[in-house]
PASEBA-1860 file (N, C-alpha, C; in nm, 3 decimals):
! residues 277
1> XXXXXXXX> -25.499/-4.021/6.196/-25.427/-4.117/6.278/-25.289/-4.143/6.219 ~ -25.189/-4.151/6.307/-25.051/-4.176/6.265/-25.013/-4.317/6.312 ~ -25.015/-4.412/6.221/-24.999/-4.552/6.255/-24.855/-4.598/6.234 ~ -24.795/-4.653/6.340/-24.665/-4.716/6.332/-24.684/-4.867/6.336 ~ -24.591/-4.942/6.279/-24.605/-5.087/6.275/-24.479/-5.156/6.323 ~ -24.498/-5.260/6.403/-24.386/-5.338/6.456/-24.425/-5.486/6.453 ~ -24.324/-5.572/6.454/-24.346/-5.716/6.456/-24.252/-5.779/6.557 ~ -24.302/-5.878/6.630/-24.217/-5.950/6.724/-24.256/-6.098/6.720
9> XXXXXXXX> -24.157/-6.184/6.711/-24.179/-6.328/6.704/-24.175/-6.385/6.845 ~ -24.289/-6.437/6.890/-24.296/-6.494/7.025/-24.336/-6.641/7.021 ~ -24.338/-6.700/6.901/-24.363/-6.843/6.889/-24.508/-6.884/6.885 ~ -24.594/-6.800/6.830/-24.736/-6.835/6.821/-24.764/-6.924/6.702 ~ -24.866/-7.011/6.714/-24.909/-7.093/6.602/-24.984/-7.009/6.499 ~ -25.057/-6.909/6.547/-25.135/-6.821/6.460/-25.103/-6.677/6.495 ~ -25.071/-6.592/6.398/-25.038/-6.452/6.427/-25.151/-6.380/6.500 ~ -25.112/-6.285/6.584/-25.206/-6.204/6.660/-25.170/-6.058/6.637
17> XXXXXXXX> -25.268/-5.979/6.605/-25.242/-5.838/6.576/-25.305/-5.752/6.686 ~ -25.226/-5.665/6.747/-25.278/-5.577/6.852/-25.251/-5.432/6.815 ~ -25.334/-5.345/6.866/-25.313/-5.201/6.849/-25.276/-5.142/6.985 ~ -25.158/-5.086/6.992/-25.113/-5.024/7.118/-25.142/-4.874/7.112 ~ -25.223/-4.829/7.208/-25.259/-4.688/7.221/-25.224/-4.644/7.363 ~ -25.180/-4.522/7.378/-25.146/-4.473/7.512/-25.159/-4.322/7.517 ~ -25.175/-4.268/7.636/-25.171/-4.123/7.659/-25.269/-4.047/7.570 ~ -25.396/-4.081/7.584/-25.501/-4.011/7.510/-25.529/-3.873/7.570
25> XXXXXXXX> -25.518/-3.861/7.701/-25.530/-3.734/7.773/-25.659/-3.657/7.739 ~ -25.771/-3.728/7.751/-25.900/-3.664/7.729/-25.942/-3.590/7.856 ~ -26.030/-3.494/7.842/-26.072/-3.413/7.957/-26.225/-3.397/7.953 ~ -26.291/-3.440/8.060/-26.436/-3.432/8.068/-26.480/-3.374/8.202 ~ -26.580/-3.292/8.200/-26.643/-3.240/8.322/-26.793/-3.228/8.299 ~ -26.868/-3.218/8.408/-27.010/-3.186/8.400/-27.050/-3.114/8.528 ~ -27.180/-3.106/8.554/-27.228/-3.026/8.667/-27.186/-3.082/8.802 ~ -27.136/-3.205/8.808/-27.093/-3.264/8.935/-26.952/-3.219/8.975
33> XXXXXXXX> -26.881/-3.156/8.882/-26.741/-3.118/8.907/-26.728/-2.969/8.937 ~ -26.626/-2.935/9.015/-26.613/-2.797/9.060/-26.555/-2.706/8.951 ~ -26.552/-2.578/8.978/-26.510/-2.481/8.878/-26.363/-2.498/8.841 ~ -26.282/-2.539/8.936/-26.141/-2.559/8.906/-26.123/-2.668/8.801 ~ -26.201/-2.774/8.811/-26.193/-2.879/8.711/-26.251/-2.832/8.577 ~ -26.354/-2.749/8.581/-26.408/-2.692/8.457/-26.302/-2.606/8.388 ~ -26.227/-2.531/8.468/-26.121/-2.448/8.410/-26.012/-2.535/8.346 ~ -25.978/-2.646/8.412/-25.882/-2.739/8.354/-25.932/-2.795/8.221
41> XXXXXXXX> -26.058/-2.831/8.219/-26.115/-2.888/8.097/-26.113/-2.787/7.983 ~ -26.141/-2.662/8.014/-26.138/-2.561/7.909/-25.997/-2.546/7.852 ~ -25.897/-2.566/7.937/-25.758/-2.552/7.893/-25.706/-2.677/7.823 ~ -25.752/-2.795/7.866/-25.690/-2.918/7.821/-25.773/-2.999/7.721 ~ -25.902/-2.976/7.715/-25.984/-3.055/7.623/-25.960/-3.010/7.479 ~ -25.982/-3.101/7.387/-25.958/-3.073/7.247/-26.040/-3.167/7.160 ~ -26.112/-3.116/7.061/-26.183/-3.203/6.968/-26.089/-3.298/6.896 ~ -25.964/-3.254/6.871/-25.867/-3.340/6.803/-25.834/-3.463/6.886
49> XXXXXXXX> -25.817/-3.445/7.018/-25.787/-3.559/7.105/-25.898/-3.663/7.098 ~ -26.022/-3.618/7.107/-26.135/-3.710/7.101/-26.144/-3.776/6.964 ~ -26.122/-3.699/6.859/-26.127/-3.755/6.724/-26.025/-3.868/6.709 ~ -25.903/-3.842/6.754/-25.799/-3.945/6.743/-25.835/-4.069/6.825 ~ -25.889/-4.046/6.945/-25.922/-4.160/7.030/-26.024/-4.250/6.962 ~ -26.129/-4.192/6.908/-26.231/-4.274/6.844/-26.181/-4.333/6.712 ~ -26.089/-4.268/6.645/-26.026/-4.328/6.528/-25.946/-4.451/6.567 ~ -25.876/-4.442/6.679/-25.800/-4.557/6.728/-25.893/-4.674/6.759
57> XXXXXXXX> -26.003/-4.646/6.828/-26.098/-4.752/6.860/-26.154/-4.815/6.732 ~ -26.193/-4.732/6.640/-26.251/-4.782/6.516/-26.151/-4.867/6.438 ~ -26.029/-4.819/6.426/-25.927/-4.893/6.353/-25.896/-5.026/6.424 ~ -25.880/-5.020/6.555/-25.846/-5.140/6.630/-25.953/-5.247/6.621 ~ -26.077/-5.207/6.630/-26.186/-5.305/6.623/-26.198/-5.366/6.484 ~ -26.167/-5.287/6.383/-26.182/-5.335/6.244/-26.062/-5.415/6.196 ~ -25.942/-5.387/6.248/-25.821/-5.443/6.189/-25.733/-5.525/6.284 ~ -25.761/-5.520/6.412/-25.676/-5.587/6.509/-25.757/-5.682/6.596
65> XXXXXXXX> -25.686/-5.774/6.660/-25.753/-5.870/6.748/-25.777/-5.813/6.887 ~ -25.692/-5.720/6.929/-25.703/-5.664/7.064/-25.645/-5.523/7.064 ~ -25.705/-5.434/7.142/-25.652/-5.300/7.164/-25.594/-5.296/7.305 ~ -25.469/-5.255/7.317/-25.406/-5.239/7.449/-25.381/-5.092/7.473 ~ -25.442/-5.039/7.578/-25.422/-4.898/7.615/-25.340/-4.892/7.743 ~ -25.227/-4.820/7.739/-25.137/-4.820/7.855/-25.143/-4.689/7.934 ~ -25.262/-4.637/7.954/-25.282/-4.536/8.054/-25.284/-4.392/8.008 ~ -25.320/-4.305/8.104/-25.351/-4.165/8.078/-25.462/-4.154/7.974
73> XXXXXXXX> -25.564/-4.235/7.998/-25.684/-4.231/7.914/-25.747/-4.093/7.924 ~ -25.756/-4.041/8.046/-25.804/-3.904/8.067/-25.697/-3.825/8.141 ~ -25.717/-3.695/8.150/-25.612/-3.605/8.198/-25.618/-3.579/8.348 ~ -25.737/-3.583/8.405/-25.751/-3.557/8.548/-25.880/-3.620/8.598 ~ -25.887/-3.641/8.727/-26.005/-3.705/8.785/-26.125/-3.611/8.779 ~ -26.236/-3.666/8.739/-26.364/-3.597/8.743/-26.473/-3.701/8.732 ~ -26.589/-3.670/8.780/-26.698/-3.767/8.772/-26.730/-3.800/8.626 ~ -26.721/-3.701/8.539/-26.748/-3.724/8.397/-26.640/-3.814/8.336
81> XXXXXXXX> -26.514/-3.795/8.378/-26.406/-3.880/8.328/-26.424/-4.024/8.373 ~ -26.465/-4.042/8.499/-26.488/-4.178/8.548/-26.597/-4.247/8.468 ~ -26.706/-4.176/8.443/-26.815/-4.235/8.366/-26.770/-4.273/8.226 ~ -26.694/-4.184/8.164/-26.642/-4.212/8.030/-26.553/-4.336/8.032 ~ -26.462/-4.344/8.129/-26.370/-4.456/8.135/-26.444/-4.587/8.156 ~ -26.542/-4.589/8.245/-26.617/-4.713/8.269/-26.686/-4.762/8.143 ~ -26.739/-4.671/8.066/-26.807/-4.708/7.941/-26.708/-4.764/7.840 ~ -26.596/-4.698/7.822/-26.497/-4.740/7.723/-26.432/-4.873/7.763
89> XXXXXXXX> -26.396/-4.886/7.891/-26.321/-5.003/7.935/-26.408/-5.127/7.948 ~ -26.539/-5.111/7.936/-26.629/-5.226/7.938/-26.620/-5.307/7.809 ~ -26.558/-5.250/7.706/-26.543/-5.318/7.578/-26.443/-5.432/7.592 ~ -26.484/-5.553/7.562/-26.399/-5.671/7.578/-26.278/-5.669/7.485 ~ -26.283/-5.587/7.383/-26.171/-5.583/7.289/-26.061/-5.488/7.336 ~ -26.078/-5.427/7.451/-25.981/-5.331/7.502/-25.922/-5.383/7.633 ~ -25.789/-5.390/7.639/-25.716/-5.429/7.759/-25.638/-5.308/7.808 ~ -25.632/-5.288/7.940/-25.596/-5.155/7.992/-25.497/-5.165/8.107
97> XXXXXXXX> -25.395/-5.078/8.102/-25.304/-5.056/8.215/-25.315/-4.909/8.256 ~ -25.331/-4.883/8.384/-25.360/-4.749/8.432/-25.237/-4.659/8.426 ~ -25.259/-4.528/8.406/-25.152/-4.429/8.403/-25.158/-4.335/8.522 ~ -25.062/-4.247/8.534/-25.058/-4.155/8.648/-25.170/-4.052/8.643 ~ -25.213/-4.011/8.523/-25.317/-3.909/8.516/-25.453/-3.961/8.559 ~ -25.471/-4.091/8.560/-25.598/-4.146/8.611/-25.618/-4.112/8.758 ~ -25.508/-4.078/8.827/-25.516/-4.042/8.969/-25.488/-3.894/8.994 ~ -25.465/-3.817/8.888/-25.427/-3.677/8.902/-25.551/-3.590/8.924
105> XXXXXXXX> -25.559/-3.527/9.040/-25.679/-3.450/9.073/-25.682/-3.315/9.002 ~ -25.566/-3.251/8.989/-25.560/-3.121/8.922/-25.436/-3.104/8.834 ~ -25.375/-3.214/8.791/-25.263/-3.215/8.696/-25.137/-3.149/8.753 ~ -25.052/-3.232/8.813/-24.921/-3.186/8.855/-24.918/-3.097/8.977 ~ -25.025/-3.098/9.055/-25.032/-3.004/9.165/-24.977/-3.059/9.296 ~ -24.942/-3.189/9.298/-24.909/-3.250/9.426/-24.798/-3.353/9.410 ~ -24.735/-3.387/9.521/-24.638/-3.495/9.526/-24.713/-3.626/9.505 ~ -24.669/-3.703/9.407/-24.741/-3.825/9.371/-24.687/-3.943/9.450
113> XXXXXXXX> -24.758/-3.980/9.556/-24.721/-4.097/9.634/-24.844/-4.186/9.648 ~ -24.828/-4.296/9.720/-24.938/-4.392/9.731/-25.061/-4.331/9.799 ~ -25.040/-4.246/9.899/-25.154/-4.184/9.969/-25.235/-4.097/9.873 ~ -25.166/-4.019/9.791/-25.234/-3.935/9.692/-25.310/-4.023/9.593 ~ -25.246/-4.130/9.547/-25.311/-4.221/9.454/-25.438/-4.280/9.515 ~ -25.431/-4.323/9.639/-25.547/-4.389/9.700/-25.659/-4.290/9.727 ~ -25.626/-4.165/9.756/-25.732/-4.064/9.769/-25.810/-4.053/9.639 ~ -25.740/-4.050/9.528/-25.805/-4.041/9.398/-25.882/-4.169/9.367
121> XXXXXXXX> -25.824/-4.283/9.403/-25.892/-4.411/9.380/-26.025/-4.416/9.453 ~ -26.027/-4.370/9.578/-26.152/-4.371/9.654/-26.252/-4.271/9.596 ~ -26.202/-4.165/9.534/-26.290/-4.069/9.468/-26.366/-4.134/9.353 ~ -26.307/-4.239/9.294/-26.373/-4.308/9.182/-26.497/-4.384/9.225 ~ -26.511/-4.410/9.354/-26.626/-4.488/9.400/-26.609/-4.634/9.361 ~ -26.686/-4.682/9.264/-26.674/-4.823/9.223/-26.555/-4.852/9.133 ~ -26.463/-4.758/9.120/-26.348/-4.778/9.033/-26.382/-4.748/8.888 ~ -26.308/-4.809/8.798/-26.329/-4.786/8.655/-26.383/-4.910/8.584
129> XXXXXXXX> -26.420/-5.010/8.662/-26.482/-5.128/8.603/-26.385/-5.239/8.568 ~ -26.255/-5.214/8.580/-26.153/-5.316/8.556/-26.049/-5.306/8.667 ~ -25.976/-5.416/8.696/-25.868/-5.408/8.796/-25.763/-5.306/8.753 ~ -25.725/-5.217/8.842/-25.632/-5.110/8.806/-25.488/-5.139/8.844 ~ -25.465/-5.213/8.951/-25.330/-5.228/9.002/-25.258/-5.351/8.947 ~ -25.336/-5.449/8.902/-25.280/-5.567/8.837/-25.394/-5.638/8.767 ~ -25.373/-5.673/8.641/-25.479/-5.738/8.565/-25.415/-5.834/8.466 ~ -25.488/-5.936/8.424/-25.437/-6.027/8.323/-25.552/-6.082/8.240
137> XXXXXXXX> -25.520/-6.117/8.117/-25.619/-6.177/8.027/-25.546/-6.264/7.925 ~ -25.592/-6.387/7.912/-25.538/-6.476/7.809/-25.619/-6.455/7.682 ~ -25.547/-6.423/7.575/-25.612/-6.393/7.448/-25.523/-6.442/7.335 ~ -25.578/-6.527/7.248/-25.503/-6.574/7.133/-25.377/-6.650/7.168 ~ -25.378/-6.720/7.282/-25.262/-6.795/7.324/-25.154/-6.713/7.393 ~ -25.184/-6.586/7.422/-25.089/-6.495/7.488/-25.151/-6.448/7.620 ~ -25.069/-6.443/7.724/-25.114/-6.390/7.852/-25.074/-6.243/7.860 ~ -25.173/-6.155/7.842/-25.149/-6.012/7.856/-25.162/-5.974/8.004
145> XXXXXXXX> -25.060/-5.910/8.057/-25.056/-5.875/8.200/-25.033/-5.725/8.213 ~ -25.126/-5.658/8.282/-25.114/-5.515/8.307/-25.070/-5.493/8.451 ~ -24.965/-5.414/8.468/-24.911/-5.385/8.601/-24.909/-5.234/8.621 ~ -24.966/-5.188/8.731/-24.964/-5.045/8.762/-24.826/-5.004/8.812 ~ -24.756/-4.924/8.732/-24.634/-4.859/8.779/-24.645/-4.709/8.751 ~ -24.766/-4.658/8.762/-24.797/-4.522/8.716/-24.718/-4.414/8.789 ~ -24.673/-4.443/8.911/-24.590/-4.348/8.984/-24.444/-4.392/8.986 ~ -24.402/-4.464/8.880/-24.263/-4.504/8.858/-24.216/-4.616/8.949
153> XXXXXXXX> -24.307/-4.675/9.027/-24.267/-4.778/9.122/-24.349/-4.904/9.103 ~ -24.287/-5.018/9.136/-24.358/-5.145/9.149/-24.369/-5.178/9.298 ~ -24.454/-5.275/9.330/-24.470/-5.320/9.469/-24.440/-5.469/9.477 ~ -24.400/-5.514/9.595/-24.359/-5.653/9.612/-24.471/-5.750/9.575 ~ -24.594/-5.719/9.612/-24.703/-5.812/9.585/-24.724/-5.830/9.435 ~ -24.688/-5.729/9.354/-24.702/-5.742/9.209/-24.603/-5.846/9.153 ~ -24.488/-5.859/9.215/-24.392/-5.960/9.173/-24.451/-6.099/9.195 ~ -24.513/-6.118/9.311/-24.576/-6.247/9.341/-24.687/-6.278/9.241
161> XXXXXXXX> -24.768/-6.179/9.210/-24.877/-6.199/9.114/-24.822/-6.230/8.974 ~ -24.717/-6.160/8.934/-24.659/-6.184/8.802/-24.600/-6.324/8.794 ~ -24.538/-6.369/8.903/-24.483/-6.504/8.905/-24.593/-6.608/8.884 ~ -24.709/-6.586/8.943/-24.822/-6.678/8.923/-24.867/-6.679/8.778 ~ -24.867/-6.562/8.714/-24.907/-6.556/8.573/-24.808/-6.631/8.486 ~ -24.680/-6.618/8.515/-24.577/-6.686/8.437/-24.593/-6.838/8.447 ~ -24.637/-6.886/8.562/-24.654/-7.030/8.582/-24.765/-7.089/8.497 ~ -24.845/-7.005/8.434/-24.947/-7.057/8.342/-24.885/-7.118/8.217
169> XXXXXXXX> -24.758/-7.085/8.190/-24.685/-7.148/8.082/-24.708/-7.088/7.945 ~ -24.768/-6.971/7.939/-24.794/-6.904/7.812/-24.696/-6.790/7.790 ~ -24.675/-6.751/7.664/-24.596/-6.628/7.642/-24.667/-6.508/7.703 ~ -24.591/-6.420/7.765/-24.647/-6.306/7.838/-24.610/-6.176/7.767 ~ -24.709/-6.090/7.749/-24.685/-5.953/7.704/-24.725/-5.861/7.817 ~ -24.632/-5.780/7.867/-24.659/-5.688/7.976/-24.706/-5.554/7.923 ~ -24.806/-5.498/7.989/-24.853/-5.363/7.959/-24.837/-5.280/8.086 ~ -24.771/-5.164/8.074/-24.751/-5.075/8.188/-24.739/-4.933/8.136
177> XXXXXXXX> -24.764/-4.838/8.221/-24.762/-4.699/8.174/-24.620/-4.645/8.159 ~ -24.539/-4.663/8.262/-24.404/-4.605/8.263/-24.304/-4.705/8.207 ~ -24.227/-4.668/8.105/-24.126/-4.760/8.050/-24.019/-4.793/8.154 ~ -23.960/-4.908/8.137/-23.847/-4.947/8.221/-23.718/-4.885/8.165 ~ -23.633/-4.841/8.255/-23.508/-4.777/8.214/-23.428/-4.867/8.119 ~ -23.383/-4.807/8.011/-23.291/-4.869/7.915/-23.207/-4.755/7.862 ~ -23.075/-4.774/7.848/-22.985/-4.662/7.826/-23.017/-4.584/7.700 ~ -23.043/-4.651/7.588/-23.068/-4.577/7.464/-23.199/-4.498/7.471
185> XXXXXXXX> -23.298/-4.553/7.541/-23.424/-4.480/7.561/-23.400/-4.357/7.647 ~ -23.323/-4.374/7.754/-23.290/-4.261/7.841/-23.216/-4.153/7.762 ~ -23.115/-4.193/7.686/-23.035/-4.096/7.610/-23.122/-4.019/7.511 ~ -23.212/-4.089/7.445/-23.299/-4.024/7.347/-23.393/-3.926/7.417 ~ -23.443/-3.965/7.533/-23.534/-3.878/7.608/-23.464/-3.750/7.651 ~ -23.343/-3.763/7.704/-23.269/-3.645/7.749/-23.234/-3.556/7.630 ~ -23.199/-3.617/7.518/-23.167/-3.539/7.398/-23.288/-3.457/7.354 ~ -23.406/-3.517/7.362/-23.529/-3.447/7.324/-23.564/-3.337/7.424
193> XXXXXXXX> -23.544/-3.367/7.552/-23.594/-3.279/7.658/-23.492/-3.178/7.707 ~ -23.363/-3.208/7.692/-23.260/-3.117/7.740/-23.196/-3.166/7.868 ~ -23.071/-3.136/7.885/-22.998/-3.176/8.005/-23.067/-3.122/8.131 ~ -23.067/-3.207/8.234/-23.130/-3.168/8.359/-23.277/-3.198/8.365 ~ -23.334/-3.247/8.256/-23.476/-3.280/8.256/-23.497/-3.415/8.324 ~ -23.620/-3.444/8.358/-23.652/-3.570/8.424/-23.654/-3.683/8.324 ~ -23.609/-3.799/8.367/-23.606/-3.916/8.278/-23.740/-3.985/8.271 ~ -23.817/-3.980/8.381/-23.953/-4.038/8.383/-23.955/-4.185/8.344
201> XXXXXXXX> -23.853/-4.261/8.383/-23.849/-4.403/8.356/-23.846/-4.479/8.489 ~ -23.893/-4.603/8.487/-23.892/-4.685/8.608/-23.760/-4.759/8.618 ~ -23.700/-4.756/8.736/-23.577/-4.831/8.758/-23.450/-4.756/8.724 ~ -23.454/-4.622/8.723/-23.333/-4.543/8.700/-23.240/-4.554/8.822 ~ -23.110/-4.569/8.797/-23.018/-4.562/8.909/-22.988/-4.416/8.942 ~ -22.909/-4.394/9.044/-22.887/-4.258/9.094/-22.824/-4.167/8.989 ~ -22.744/-4.223/8.900/-22.677/-4.142/8.796/-22.772/-4.097/8.687 ~ -22.894/-4.152/8.685/-22.988/-4.120/8.578/-23.117/-4.058/8.629
209> XXXXXXXX> -23.110/-4.004/8.748/-23.226/-3.935/8.804/-23.219/-3.786/8.770 ~ -23.334/-3.718/8.769/-23.333/-3.575/8.741/-23.261/-3.498/8.852 ~ -23.210/-3.384/8.817/-23.139/-3.303/8.914/-23.232/-3.241/9.016 ~ -23.357/-3.222/8.979/-23.456/-3.164/9.069/-23.494/-3.268/9.174 ~ -23.452/-3.248/9.298/-23.474/-3.347/9.402/-23.622/-3.368/9.430 ~ -23.705/-3.265/9.412/-23.849/-3.280/9.435/-23.906/-3.387/9.343 ~ -23.856/-3.391/9.220/-23.902/-3.493/9.126/-23.825/-3.623/9.143 ~ -23.697/-3.612/9.174/-23.614/-3.732/9.187/-23.664/-3.823/9.298
217> XXXXXXXX> -23.713/-3.765/9.405/-23.758/-3.847/9.518/-23.879/-3.930/9.481 ~ -23.956/-3.885/9.383/-24.069/-3.964/9.334/-24.020/-4.079/9.246 ~ -23.922/-4.052/9.162/-23.879/-4.148/9.061/-23.776/-4.246/9.115 ~ -23.698/-4.206/9.216/-23.592/-4.290/9.269/-23.648/-4.429/9.303 ~ -23.594/-4.535/9.244/-23.655/-4.668/9.263/-23.636/-4.721/9.404 ~ -23.743/-4.779/9.456/-23.737/-4.845/9.586/-23.707/-4.992/9.564 ~ -23.690/-5.066/9.672/-23.645/-5.205/9.662/-23.732/-5.291/9.573 ~ -23.863/-5.278/9.586/-23.953/-5.360/9.506/-23.939/-5.329/9.357
225> XXXXXXXX> -23.914/-5.203/9.324/-23.904/-5.164/9.184/-23.783/-5.229/9.118 ~ -23.669/-5.222/9.180/-23.550/-5.282/9.121/-23.562/-5.435/9.117 ~ -23.626/-5.492/9.218/-23.645/-5.637/9.218/-23.737/-5.679/9.105 ~ -23.842/-5.601/9.081/-23.933/-5.632/8.970/-23.862/-5.620/8.836 ~ -23.782/-5.516/8.819/-23.710/-5.498/8.692/-23.620/-5.618/8.666 ~ -23.547/-5.662/8.766/-23.459/-5.778/8.748/-23.540/-5.905/8.725 ~ -23.653/-5.916/8.791/-23.740/-6.033/8.771/-23.788/-6.039/8.627 ~ -23.837/-5.926/8.576/-23.886/-5.921/8.438/-23.777/-5.959/8.340
233> XXXXXXXX> -23.659/-5.905/8.359/-23.548/-5.932/8.267/-23.504/-6.078/8.270 ~ -23.530/-6.147/8.379/-23.479/-6.284/8.396/-23.578/-6.391/8.353 ~ -23.698/-6.352/8.311/-23.799/-6.452/8.276/-23.817/-6.458/8.125 ~ -23.768/-6.567/8.061/-23.775/-6.576/7.915/-23.916/-6.584/7.859 ~ -24.014/-6.621/7.939/-24.152/-6.628/7.889/-24.214/-6.490/7.872 ~ -24.151/-6.385/7.927/-24.196/-6.248/7.902/-24.138/-6.205/7.769 ~ -24.225/-6.186/7.672/-24.182/-6.168/7.533/-24.178/-6.023/7.487 ~ -24.251/-5.934/7.551/-24.253/-5.794/7.508/-24.313/-5.708/7.618
241> XXXXXXXX> -24.277/-5.580/7.617/-24.333/-5.481/7.709/-24.390/-5.368/7.626 ~ -24.511/-5.325/7.660/-24.576/-5.211/7.596/-24.589/-5.101/7.700 ~ -24.546/-4.979/7.666/-24.550/-4.868/7.761/-24.573/-4.736/7.688 ~ -24.594/-4.631/7.765/-24.617/-4.498/7.709/-24.550/-4.392/7.793 ~ -24.628/-4.295/7.841/-24.587/-4.196/7.941/-24.498/-4.085/7.889 ~ -24.401/-4.115/7.803/-24.303/-4.013/7.764/-24.344/-3.935/7.639 ~ -24.454/-3.975/7.577/-24.514/-3.901/7.465/-24.429/-3.902/7.338 ~ -24.344/-4.002/7.323/-24.277/-4.023/7.195/-24.262/-4.173/7.174
249> XXXXXXXX> -24.236/-4.212/7.050/-24.224/-4.354/7.017/-24.077/-4.396/7.016 ~ -24.053/-4.514/7.070/-23.917/-4.566/7.076/-23.925/-4.717/7.093 ~ -23.839/-4.787/7.024/-23.832/-4.933/7.034/-23.690/-4.972/7.068 ~ -23.673/-5.051/7.174/-23.539/-5.093/7.213/-23.547/-5.227/7.283 ~ -23.432/-5.283/7.317/-23.424/-5.414/7.380/-23.378/-5.399/7.525 ~ -23.458/-5.451/7.618/-23.415/-5.451/7.759/-23.310/-5.559/7.783 ~ -23.327/-5.671/7.715/-23.227/-5.777/7.714/-23.210/-5.820/7.569 ~ -23.130/-5.920/7.546/-23.109/-5.967/7.409/-23.237/-6.022/7.348
257> XXXXXXXX> -23.333/-6.061/7.432/-23.455/-6.124/7.381/-23.583/-6.050/7.417 ~ -23.574/-5.939/7.491/-23.694/-5.873/7.541/-23.707/-5.732/7.485 ~ -23.797/-5.711/7.387/-23.818/-5.576/7.333/-23.914/-5.495/7.419 ~ -23.892/-5.366/7.422/-23.985/-5.273/7.486/-24.034/-5.174/7.380 ~ -24.164/-5.170/7.361/-24.225/-5.081/7.264/-24.289/-4.964/7.339 ~ -24.231/-4.846/7.322/-24.288/-4.724/7.377/-24.359/-4.652/7.262 ~ -24.484/-4.620/7.282/-24.563/-4.558/7.175/-24.594/-4.413/7.211 ~ -24.593/-4.329/7.111/-24.617/-4.186/7.131/-24.759/-4.154/7.172
265> XXXXXXXX> -24.784/-4.027/7.197/-24.911/-3.983/7.254/-25.031/-4.006/7.162 ~ -25.130/-4.075/7.215/-25.253/-4.092/7.141/-25.321/-3.959/7.115 ~ -25.296/-3.861/7.202/-25.356/-3.729/7.185/-25.304/-3.660/7.058 ~ -25.193/-3.711/7.004/-25.139/-3.660/6.878/-25.175/-3.750/6.761 ~ -25.257/-3.851/6.788/-25.300/-3.942/6.684/-25.213/-4.064/6.664 ~ -25.108/-4.080/6.746/-25.013/-4.189/6.729/-25.067/-4.319/6.790 ~ -25.052/-4.428/6.718/-25.082/-4.562/6.767/-24.984/-4.658/6.701 ~ -24.964/-4.774/6.761/-24.871/-4.872/6.707/-24.944/-5.006/6.687
273> XXXXX> -24.939/-5.056/6.565/-24.992/-5.188/6.533/-24.879/-5.289/6.545 ~ -24.896/-5.386/6.634/-24.792/-5.486/6.660/-24.844/-5.623/6.618 ~ -24.769/-5.688/6.532/-24.803/-5.824/6.492/-24.718/-5.922/6.572 ~ -24.785/-6.007/6.649/-24.717/-6.110/6.726/-24.719/-6.238/6.646 ~ -24.603/-6.293/6.618/-24.592/-6.413/6.537/-24.557/-6.536/6.623
END
């Protein structure tokens, strides 16, 4: 396990320690899944990924107050993956924000829009045992709020729900899969990936979208997305954002007072221990 450590002062009476894990990208199949999914599993599954995942769970339970997982728990939809997720997410010590791969039927094979997402959601049957599109939990005097932005977009109803959570009067830590656009994060991503690559961030303006229009049309922010970004930035009770998706670690400030912690791929053993003071 590759453990990173961060600290953020949010005004707590008693420190709270959380383990941020993201992008585990596990792959499971069984006799209920078709041969195409079995072929994907043979290509994408890895004993190392599973080893790291269980190391993260073990470390988090032993050393932290809460584990926050920000999506891509598994790599593609399958009945075996759903069963695995339901079992893992039933643990009260784990708080979860859904990622795009939770809805990916065959990994990158289709245009990712709401219709595609809902087809996959219905395939889950009873779901994954926790609210996927918006969730909240008060723990240790902090309101942890998970918002689904797995396809780079927010929805208007999520703004209304977040406003209700803020009215509880507690410090808020947001968990989401896709990081919110911030210039230094964008620059670092492009430097790593190469010019013309996709930024894969929520809330990019037209000058920061990928050149590939097929991908840009997915990422281009709609009205609700930009409104949510501005809403988040304007609420001082939101103390931190936890995100993943880009498979590298980066820490930056969305505003003078709002840090965003992006953590690298759990499939590579990376996790971030964050102490909230």
